[in-house]
N, C-alpha and C positions, 0 to 999 in steps of 0.2 A: 512803749510798744510791748504787747503781750508776748511773753516768752513761749516759744514752741515746746510742748512736752517732749522729753527725751526718754523713750521707752525701750527697754531691752526685751529680747525674745529668746527663749530657749526651747528647743525641741526635745521631747522625752521619748525614749525608745525602750525596747526590751533589754533586760539585764543579762540574758544568755548571749554570749558573743556571736554564736553562729546564727541565732534567730535575729539578732540585731543586724547582721549583714544582709539577711534576707529582706528585712523590713525598712532599712534606713532610707531607701528612696521614697517610700510612702510618707515617712515622717518628714523628710526634707521637702517633699512636694507641698504638704499642707503648710509648713512654715513659710515657704516661698510665696504662696498665695496671700497669706496674711501680710507679709512684708510688702508685697507689691501693692495691695489695696491700700494699706496705710500710707505708703509713699505717694501713691496717686492722689490721695485725699489732700495732701499738702498740709495736713493738720498736725502731723506727728513726725518727729525725728526718730528713726528706728536704729537701734544698736543691736546687731545680730551676734549671737553666741558663735564662737569660733568652731565648735564642733557639737554634735548631738550628745545629749546626756544618756549614757547607757551603763553607768557604774557610780558607786558612791564617790569615787575620786573625781570623775568628770563633773559630777553634780556640784561639788565644792569648788573645783577649779573654774568652771564656767561662771558660777555665781560671783566669785571674787573678781573675775575679769570685768563683769558688768558693773560691779561696784566701783572699780577703778576708773570706769568711764562715766561716772556720775549720772547714772540713770535715775529717773524719777520713780519708776515702777517697772515691773517685769511681767511679761506674758509667758505663761507656761502652755506650750502647744502640744496637744495630744491627738495623734492620728491612729495609733495602735495602743495595745496595752503596754503600760509602763509600770515598772515596780514603784509603788507609792513611796518607798523610803528615799528614792532619788529626789522626789519633790520636797520631801521633808528636809533633806540635807541642803538642798539648794535654798529653800526658804530661810533656813537658819543662818545662812551666810550672805543673804541679800540685804539690800537697803530699799526701803519704800514698799508700797502696796503691791499685791500680786493678783493677777487675773488668770484664771484657768480657762483655756479655750479648747473646745473640741468640735469637730464636724459631726453632723448626724449622718454617718456613713454605715449602712447595714453590713458592708463587707468587712469592716474592721472595728474593733472595740475601743475607739478613742474616747467615746463618751463614758465607757466603763472605767477607763483609766482616770478620767477627770473626777468621777465620783469616788473612786478608791483613794486617789491622791488628796482630794478635798477632805475626805474623812480623816485621813492621816494628819493633815494640817490642823484640822479642828481638834483632833485628839491631843495635839501638842500645844494648842492655844494660839495657832496662827490663823487669824481671820483673813479672809480673802474674798474675791469676787469670781463669778463664773459667767461664761457665755457659751451657748451651744448653737451651732448652725453654720450655714455657708457664709463666710465673710464677704462674699460678693453681693449678698443681699443687704440692702441699706440698713435695716433695723439692727442687724448683727454688727455691721461696721460701725454704726453710730454708738452702740454700746461700748465698743472697744475704744473709740475716740473719747467718749465721755469719761471712761476710766482713766485714760491718759491725761486728760485735762485736770481731773480731780487729783490724781497722783502728783501732778506738777504743782498744784497748790500746796499740798501737804509737805512735800519735800522742799518746796520753795520757801515755806514758812520756817522750816527747820534751819537754824543758824542765823536767823535775822535778829536785828537789834532794835528794840523799842526805846525811844527817848521820852521819858516822863519829865516834862519841864514844869516844875512848880510843886506838884503833889496834889493831894485831895482837895477838891473844890466843893464848897457848899455842903459839906457833910455827907456826900454821896459815897455809898459803900462800893459802887462799881468802879470808883477811881482808884481804889486800893487793892492791889493784887499781890500775890506771893511770887517772888522771883523764882523760888524753888519749884512751885507748881507750874509756872509757865515754861520753865526750862525742861521739866520732866514731861509735861503733856504736849507741848508744841515745839520745843527746841528753840524758844525765843528768849533772848537775853534782855534784861531791863537795865537801863542806865538812867540815874537821876541827875538832873541839871537844875540849878536854881534859876528862877526868873530874873534875878539880877543880871545874869549874863545877857539877856535881851537888852536891858537898859545900857549895859557897858558897851556892847558891840554896836548898838544903834548909833553911838557917837562916832564910830569909825567908818560909817558908810559914806562914800564920796558924794558930794553934792550933785555932780553930774548924773549919777545913777538915780538919785532921788528926783531930780528934775525930769529925767527921762520917763520914770514911772508916773509922775504927776501929770505930765502932758498926755501920756497914753490913756490914763484914766479919764481925764477931761475930754479927750477926743472921742472916746469910745463908749463910755457909760451913758445910758439914756438921759439921766438927770442927776446932778449932784446938788442937793439942797443945803448949801452953805447957810449957816445962821450966824457965823462969826462969833459964836460962843462955844458950844460943844463941838461943832464942826466948822472949823475955819480952814483956810488953805494950809496954814502951818500945822494944824492938828492932823490933817490928812497926810501931810509929809512925815509927821511923826509915826503914823501907822505904817507908812512905806518903809521907814527906817527899821521899824520892828520886824516887818516881813523879811527884809534883807538880813537883819541880825539873826533871825531864826534860821535862815538859809545857811548862814555861816556856822551856826551851832550844829546843824544837820551834817554839813560837810566835814567839820572837824571831828565829830564823833561817829561818823559813818552810820547814822541812823537810817533805818529802813521805813519807819513810820513813827509818828509822834502824837503825844497828847499835851496840851498846854492848859494850865490852870486858869489863868486870866482873873477870875473873881476871887477876892476883890482887890488884891494888891495892885494889879495892872489897871483894871477897869475904873477904879475909883481914884487912882493917883497918877497914872501916866496916860493910858489910852486903852480902849478895848482892842482885843486881838482879832476882831471880825475880818479884817482884810486878809489876814493870814489864813483863817478858816475857809474863806472863799477861794483864794487863788492858789494855795498849795494843793487843794483837792481838784483844781481845774487842770485841763490839758494844755494850758497856755498861761502866760503872764506877759508883762511888758518886755520881757527878754525874748519872746517868741514861743513857739510850740515846745512842749515839754511833756514828760510823763506825769500823770496825776500822782500826787504824793499825799498819803493819808495823814490828815491833821484832825484830831478829835478835840472838840471844844471841852472846856471844863475838866481837862485831864481825865476824861472818862475812858479808862484803859480797856474795859470790856467792849466799849464802843470802838475804840481804835483797832482792836483785834478782829472784831466782826468786819469792820471796813476793810482791813487788810486782806482778809479772806476773800471778800467780794471783789476787791481790786485784782488780786492774783488770779481769780477765776475768769474775770471778764476783760481786764485791762482798761476798764472804763472808770470815769470819776464816780465816787460813791457819795450818796447823800447822807449827811448827818442832820437829823431832824428831831425836834422836841415834840412829844405828845402834848397837845394843847386843849382840844375841844372836840365835841361831837356836834355836827350841824344836822339837826333833825330835818330841816326843810329840804336839804339836798341829799340826805343820807350819806354823808361823808365824814370821815375822821379828818380833823384839821391838825396838821403838824406845822408848828410855828416856832422857829428857832429864836433863842435869845441872842445867838451870835450870828452865824452865817452858814451857808452851804455853797457848794460848787455852783458858779454862775453858768456852767454848761447846761444845767437843767432849765434855765430861763428860755432857751431856744432850741435845745437838742441838736445843735449844729457844731460842726468842726471849725466853723468860722467864728472866732471870738466876737466879731462885730455883730453878727446875727444874734448872739446871746446877750451881749452887753447892752444892746439898744433897749432891751426889756428890763434892765436893771436900774434901780434908783438907790443912791447913797443918801441915807437920812442921818440927821444928827442923832447920836445915841440917846437913850433915855436918861432922865435926870439922875436916876440912882447911880448911873455910871459917870460919876463926876470927873473922871479923868478925861472924858471926851473922846471924840472919834466918830467914825461912821459905822452905822449898821448897813448891811448890804441886803436890800430888799429885791425880791423877784417872786414870781409865781411859777411853779414847776409846770413844764409843758406836759400835755396829756400823753398817756401811753401805758401799755402793760408793764408791770413792774413786779419785782420780788423784794419784799421786806424781810429783813433778818435781824436777829439780835441774840448775842450770847448772854445768857443769864446763869446765875449760880444759886444752888440750893445746898446749904451747908457745905460749901466749897466744891460741889460737883457741878460741872458745866452741862448745860443743855443749850441747844439753839432753837429759838422760836422762829418759824418760817411762815410767811403769809403771802400768798399770791394776791396781787392787788391791781387796781386800775386807777392810775392818776387821771384826774379830770381838771378842767379849767373852769373857773367860775368868774362872774363879773368882778373886776378889780375892787369894787366897793366892799366885797366880802372880807378883804384883808383888814379893813378898818374896824371890823367887829371884834377882832382880837388885838393885835399890835401891828399897825400898818408899817412900822419901820422894819419889821423882821421878814425874812423869807417864808413863804407859805407852800405847803403841799396839801392838796385836797385829794383824799384817797378813798375810793369805794372798796370796801372789804367784802369778801364772799360769805359773810355771816353777820349775824346781828351784833351791833356795836357793844352790847353788854358782855359778850364773850371776851372781846378784847379787854374791856375794863376789868373783868373778873380774873383773867389769866395772865395778862402781860405784866412783866416784873421789872420794868425800867421806865424812866422818864425820857429816854432817848431811844430811837431806833434808826435803821439804816436801810438803804435801798439802791438798786440799780434797775435800769430798764431791762425788760425781757423776762422770760420764764426760766428761772434757774433752780426750781424746786428740787428736781431729781438730782441735779449736780450737787446741791448743798446737802441733800440727804446722804449721798455717797461720800462726800468729804467728811461729814460727821461720823459715818461708820468707820472711815479710815482713821479718824482721830479718837474713836471710842467715846463719842459724845452723843448723848440722848437727843433725839429730834422731837420737837413739839410743833407739829404741823397744824396750823389753824386755817381752815379753809376746806 
């Protein structure tokens, strides 16, 4: 379930005590309107400062009170002129992003206070966001709600723990990241776990749990193409055991998201980890409804972090997909995974039966001699946002692409690798731009238009944005 943003609000007043007494009702009135509109929206939990800020002391005290209440970000409300140093002191003692809000009222210089305070914050190196206008107008309220959602992602990421199970796969640079850099930039801790833990814990899974999952898959998946070689009933049960073993690893280590190496130790000697890649990212499994849990194939850590940002923003399952081919006939990029992706995208339904009827389990390719199933489906059509964190000499940027997923005849999947899940995406530019600029073999997506939100999140994280589209 998507966590509701928790946003603090402070009202800033004049620093002269007598003037403050004359103006405090005006300051409070504007604050009250913002609070009321945000609460009416139901999209934000509002934490209100105990008193108006009209001195250096109250600026620090009120900021620290909001920090103690775990706000994701804070709104600075200006209805009259406020001494800019109050905003600077509050910002120095706060946690999370800051939004400056002023009404366009010709009677009082709230807008002037916002500009002066914003200048002071920039002078000191405090980046921030601004909105000016009547919060009762939809576009103004929407900007504040967007700020709240994005602040929730950034502060939600801070303090999380990423489980890197296995290490670098297939020589990919994006699988290897600096623990120090992630902690400094995102507040994310990294814990390494050996893949042998999956094998060890798989033997501890109760048979009744395996049988329950096996029956659920056979009852709900559209087709399981057993070949009694690479995909037998026993091999599928081994994949189930690996899924449950990874769940134990997550619970024991309190991981918030993970990447799993798979190739080649697991895929050539035990089984592919495709079942986990599908159902951890899903909002359900054989145990019932659950929160989607980010699982990145091939221990692609930059992929996992991108996916976690998208999940924290939307609450939805996130697609992990491989760049594979450009189909000139249909003018689509073909994304085709070696592993798997969330089966939610096979039907775009909250009902797993609706999605899974469009899913086929195929025997894995011969190169994966450990055996197991690949999870095939075609992603349902819909507007989407593709995103990917990339690095140039250690500096992060996020590539963002608004796209349109389309459905093609199922035979098109046989032109690449029919066993694997497929996404057919129309891009808003010539495919050569993608091939010239995109810096990874994996990318990630969710339904909907989230371009502006991702741009704001990147600004909060001080990450460059590369918008293709």
